[in-house]
C-alpha positions as CSV (number, residue, x, y, z in Angstrom):
1,M,2.7,166.2,-0.4
2,V,6.3,165.0,-1.6
3,H,6.8,161.4,-1.7
4,G,4.4,160.9,1.8
5,W,6.0,164.0,3.6
6,Q,4.3,166.7,4.7
7,N,3.5,170.1,6.2
8,L,4.3,170.2,9.9
9,S,1.9,172.9,10.5
10,G,-1.3,169.8,10.4
11,S,-0.2,167.5,12.9
12,V,1.0,170.7,15.5
13,D,-2.6,172.6,15.0
14,N,-3.9,169.4,15.8
15,L,-2.4,167.9,18.7
16,F,-2.4,172.1,19.8
17,F,-6.1,171.8,19.3
18,F,-6.9,168.4,20.8
19,I,-5.4,169.3,24.7
20,V,-7.0,173.4,23.4
21,G,-10.9,170.7,23.2
22,I,-10.3,168.5,27.0
23,S,-8.8,172.1,28.8
24,V,-12.5,173.8,27.6
25,A,-14.6,170.3,28.2
26,L,-12.4,170.4,31.6
27,L,-12.9,173.9,32.1
28,L,-16.8,173.6,31.2
29,G,-17.2,170.2,33.1
30,V,-15.7,172.0,36.8
31,T,-17.2,174.8,36.6
32,A,-20.6,173.2,35.5
33,T,-19.9,170.7,38.7
34,M,-18.9,174.3,41.0
35,L,-22.6,176.1,40.7
36,Y,-24.6,172.4,41.0
37,F,-22.6,172.3,44.1
38,V,-22.7,175.8,45.4
39,V,-26.6,175.7,44.7
40,R,-27.2,172.2,46.0
41,Y,-24.6,172.3,49.1
42,S,-26.2,175.4,50.4
43,R,-26.5,175.9,54.2
44,K,-30.0,177.2,53.0
45,R,-30.6,173.1,51.3
46,N,-28.0,172.0,54.2
47,P,-28.1,173.5,58.0
48,A,-26.8,169.9,59.2
49,P,-23.4,169.8,57.3
50,E,-22.2,165.5,57.4
51,D,-19.1,164.1,57.4
52,V,-18.7,162.6,53.1
53,R,-16.9,159.1,52.6
54,E,-14.3,158.1,50.4
55,N,-16.0,157.0,46.9
56,L,-13.8,154.5,45.7
57,P,-15.2,155.0,41.7
58,L,-14.8,158.5,42.0
59,E,-12.2,158.4,42.9
60,I,-11.1,155.0,40.1
61,I,-12.6,157.7,37.5
62,W,-10.7,160.4,38.7
63,T,-7.7,159.2,38.3
64,V,-7.3,157.2,35.2
65,I,-9.3,159.5,32.5
66,P,-6.3,162.2,32.7
67,T,-3.5,159.4,32.9
68,L,-5.4,157.8,29.6
69,L,-5.6,162.2,28.3
70,V,-2.2,162.7,29.6
71,L,-0.7,159.5,27.5
72,A,-2.9,160.6,24.5
73,I,-1.4,164.3,24.5
74,F,2.5,162.7,24.5
75,W,1.8,159.7,22.7
76,F,0.8,162.1,19.2
77,G,3.4,164.2,20.6
78,W,6.0,161.6,20.9
79,K,5.0,160.8,17.4
80,G,5.6,164.5,15.6
81,F,8.4,165.4,17.5
82,Q,9.8,161.7,16.0
83,Y,8.1,163.3,12.2
84,M,10.0,166.4,12.6
85,R,13.0,164.8,13.8
86,T,13.7,162.5,11.1
87,V,15.1,164.7,7.6
88,P,13.6,163.8,4.1
89,P,16.7,162.0,1.9
90,D,15.7,164.8,-0.2
91,A,15.5,168.0,1.4
92,M,18.0,170.4,0.2
93,P,20.4,172.0,2.5
94,V,21.2,174.9,4.0
95,K,23.5,175.9,5.4
96,V,22.7,178.8,8.2
97,T,24.8,181.5,10.2
98,A,22.5,183.3,13.1
99,R,24.1,186.9,14.2
100,M,23.7,190.0,16.0
101,W,21.4,191.0,14.3
102,S,20.7,189.1,11.2
103,W,20.2,186.1,9.5
104,E,22.4,184.4,5.9
105,F,21.9,181.6,4.5
106,T,23.7,179.5,2.6
107,Y,23.3,176.8,-0.4
108,E,24.2,174.2,-1.8
109,N,26.2,175.7,-4.7
110,G,27.5,178.8,-3.1
111,K,25.4,180.9,-3.3
112,Q,24.0,183.5,0.0
113,S,22.0,185.5,1.2
114,S,19.5,187.0,3.9
115,V,16.2,186.3,2.8
116,L,15.5,182.9,2.8
117,K,14.6,181.1,-0.6
118,A,13.2,178.2,-0.7
119,P,11.7,175.8,-3.6
120,L,8.2,175.2,-4.0
121,K,7.0,171.2,-3.1
122,R,11.0,170.4,-1.4
123,P,11.5,169.5,1.6
124,V,13.9,172.4,3.3
125,K,16.5,171.5,5.7
126,L,18.6,174.3,8.0
127,S,21.1,173.9,10.2
128,I,22.1,175.9,12.0
129,T,24.7,177.7,13.8
130,S,25.7,181.2,15.6
131,A,28.1,183.6,15.1
132,D,27.6,185.0,18.3
133,V,25.1,184.6,21.4
134,V,22.6,182.0,21.3
135,H,19.8,183.0,18.8
136,S,16.2,180.9,18.0
137,L,15.4,180.3,14.5
138,S,11.2,180.9,14.0
139,I,8.9,180.0,11.2
140,P,5.3,180.1,12.6
141,A,4.1,179.4,9.3
142,F,5.3,175.9,9.5
143,R,6.0,175.6,13.3
144,V,8.9,174.9,13.6
145,K,11.4,176.4,16.0
146,E,15.2,175.9,16.3
147,D,17.7,177.4,18.3
148,A,21.6,178.8,16.8
149,V,24.0,178.0,19.2
150,P,27.4,180.0,18.7
151,G,30.0,176.0,18.5
152,R,27.6,174.0,17.9
153,E,25.1,173.0,15.1
154,T,20.7,172.7,14.8
155,Y,19.5,171.7,12.4
156,L,15.6,171.6,11.0
157,W,13.5,170.8,8.2
158,F,10.3,172.1,7.1
159,L,8.2,171.5,3.9
160,P,7.7,174.5,1.9
161,D,3.9,173.6,0.2
162,E,2.6,177.2,-0.7
163,V,3.6,179.9,-2.4
164,G,4.6,183.3,-0.9
165,A,6.9,185.2,1.8
166,Y,6.3,184.2,5.2
167,D,8.0,185.9,8.2
168,L,10.9,184.7,10.0
169,F,12.4,185.2,13.7
170,C,14.6,185.6,16.6
171,T,13.3,184.0,19.1
172,E,15.8,184.0,21.9
173,Y,16.6,187.7,23.6
174,C,20.4,188.1,21.9
175,G,20.5,192.3,22.9
176,T,19.2,195.3,21.7
177,G,18.7,194.9,17.8
178,H,16.6,191.4,19.2
179,S,13.6,193.0,17.7
180,D,15.4,194.0,14.4
181,M,16.8,190.2,13.3
182,I,13.8,189.8,11.6
183,T,13.8,188.2,7.1
184,K,11.7,186.2,5.3
185,V,11.3,182.4,3.8
186,E,10.4,183.3,0.3
187,V,8.4,180.3,-0.9
188,M,9.7,179.3,-4.8
189,P,8.4,177.4,-8.0
190,R,10.4,175.1,-8.7
191,Q,11.5,177.4,-11.8
192,D,11.3,180.5,-10.5
193,F,13.7,179.6,-7.7
194,E,16.2,177.0,-10.6
195,A,16.8,180.5,-12.2
196,W,17.2,181.6,-9.1
197,Y,19.7,179.6,-8.4
198,R,21.6,178.7,-11.4
199,G,22.0,183.5,-11.6
200,E,25.7,183.4,-9.9
201,T,26.1,179.7,-9.3
202,A,29.7,179.6,-7.6
203,Q,32.6,178.7,-9.7
204,P,36.0,176.5,-8.1
205,G,38.5,178.9,-6.2
206,P,38.2,181.8,-4.6
207,R,33.7,182.0,-3.3
208,K,31.8,184.7,-5.2
209,I,30.3,187.8,-3.1
210,P,27.6,189.7,-3.8
211,D,27.2,193.5,-5.1
212,N,28.4,195.9,-2.1
213,A,25.4,196.6,-1.7
214,A,23.6,193.3,-0.5
215,L,27.2,192.2,1.7
216,I,26.3,194.4,4.0
217,Q,22.9,193.5,4.2
218,T,23.9,190.4,3.9
219,K,26.5,190.2,6.7
220,G,24.3,191.3,9.1
221,C,26.2,195.1,8.7
222,L,22.6,197.5,7.9
223,A,20.6,196.0,11.8
224,C,23.0,198.2,13.0
225,H,23.6,200.5,11.4
226,S,22.2,203.4,8.7
227,T,23.4,204.2,5.0
228,D,20.9,206.9,5.3
229,G,21.9,209.0,7.9
230,S,19.8,208.5,10.3
231,T,20.5,206.9,14.0
232,K,20.9,203.8,14.6
233,I,22.6,201.4,17.3
234,G,26.2,201.7,15.4
235,P,26.9,205.3,13.3
236,S,25.8,205.6,10.4
237,F,27.5,204.4,7.1
238,K,26.8,207.5,4.7
239,G,29.9,210.2,4.6
240,M,31.7,208.4,7.1
241,F,34.0,207.8,5.1
242,G,37.0,210.3,6.1
243,K,35.4,211.2,8.4
244,K,36.6,212.5,11.8
245,E,35.7,210.2,15.0
246,T,36.8,210.3,18.4
247,V,37.5,207.0,19.6
248,V,37.5,205.7,23.2
249,R,41.1,203.4,23.5
250,D,41.3,202.1,26.9
251,S,39.1,204.4,28.6
252,K,41.3,207.7,27.1
253,E,39.9,210.2,24.5
254,R,41.3,210.8,20.8
255,E,40.2,212.2,17.5
256,L,41.1,210.2,14.5
257,T,40.2,209.9,10.5
258,V,37.8,206.9,9.6
259,D,40.0,204.9,6.4
260,E,40.5,202.1,5.2
261,A,43.1,201.4,7.9
262,F,40.8,201.8,10.3
263,I,36.9,200.7,8.9
264,R,39.5,198.0,8.8
265,Q,40.8,197.0,12.7
266,T,37.7,197.7,13.3
267,L,35.7,195.2,11.8
268,L,38.4,192.8,13.2
269,E,39.1,194.3,16.2
270,P,35.7,196.1,17.0
271,E,37.1,197.1,21.0
272,K,40.6,199.3,19.5
273,D,39.1,202.4,19.4
274,R,35.3,202.3,19.8
275,V,33.3,206.0,18.2
276,K,32.4,207.5,21.7
277,G,29.0,207.2,21.4
278,Y,28.3,203.7,20.6
279,P,27.4,200.6,22.5
280,P,30.5,198.4,22.9
281,I,27.9,195.3,21.5
282,M,29.5,194.9,17.4
283,P,31.7,192.1,17.5
284,S,34.4,191.3,16.0
285,Q,33.9,189.9,12.3
286,K,37.3,187.8,12.1
287,G,37.4,184.6,10.1
288,L,33.7,186.0,9.2
289,L,35.1,188.5,7.0
290,T,37.8,187.0,4.4
291,D,39.7,190.0,3.6
292,Q,37.9,190.5,-0.1
293,E,35.2,190.7,1.3
294,I,36.3,193.6,3.3
295,D,37.6,195.4,1.3
296,E,34.2,195.1,-1.1
297,I,32.6,196.8,2.1
298,I,35.3,199.4,2.0
299,H,35.2,200.3,-1.6
300,Y,31.2,200.5,-1.2
301,L,31.7,202.8,2.9
302,K,33.6,205.6,-0.5
303,T,30.5,205.8,-2.8
304,L,28.5,207.0,0.9
């Protein structure tokens, strides 16, 4: 617990087990009643059927009890919803950008990562948006989920209360690479997080970018492209630079060499010259990559 705040998992789990308990009790009750009626009112015991009239006490009971149960579920659910939508004032803000098919996390000091780093026992607020289609950020261990919508910012918060690595998924089908849109929440002791956080503090002026290999990971390139020659949704980066490729433009094929101009054009206008044999699913990186980042990516591809 931190300043009275606690992980959502306890309240979510309690409500879940409460609903499961009610469901099991009703199942057993209905099943037992059904079996009793099958025996008690069988044709052998009651050869002549009787007309059954209304029973006011019974009707009141089966109306009042379900109503009270529904109201109890609503009350606990509403209290939990209010709690999860009230962000602690000392929460650490992190901006999240979802794209096909990766996550990008940006911290207050401008630092970026493809894995969400979080300090132990400090609430974390995620401000979430999408660069292309609708995604949905889910961290099952902390019982939180929120949609990432293009052109809109949503949010959630959670309290990392135990050191470890936890799965972070996209739970909204977002295209061919949806199942690969997985990363981690890495919860670190406070001192370890501070050491990592201050290790590459962004300075005033042009934003500092990560090393080239980390850059293509952070920007989601490796969701569709490999660096070892293996086939994925898009062509492999290995040996790409200087290679001759058959491309399609306006349904017409032509051959060209993969050079700096082609890579830059592909990043900004991917459908202008699409490599033959690959689906037209790459989103434009216009506005998502700076000129410096494009130069760094081109330089990295030359080394593979």
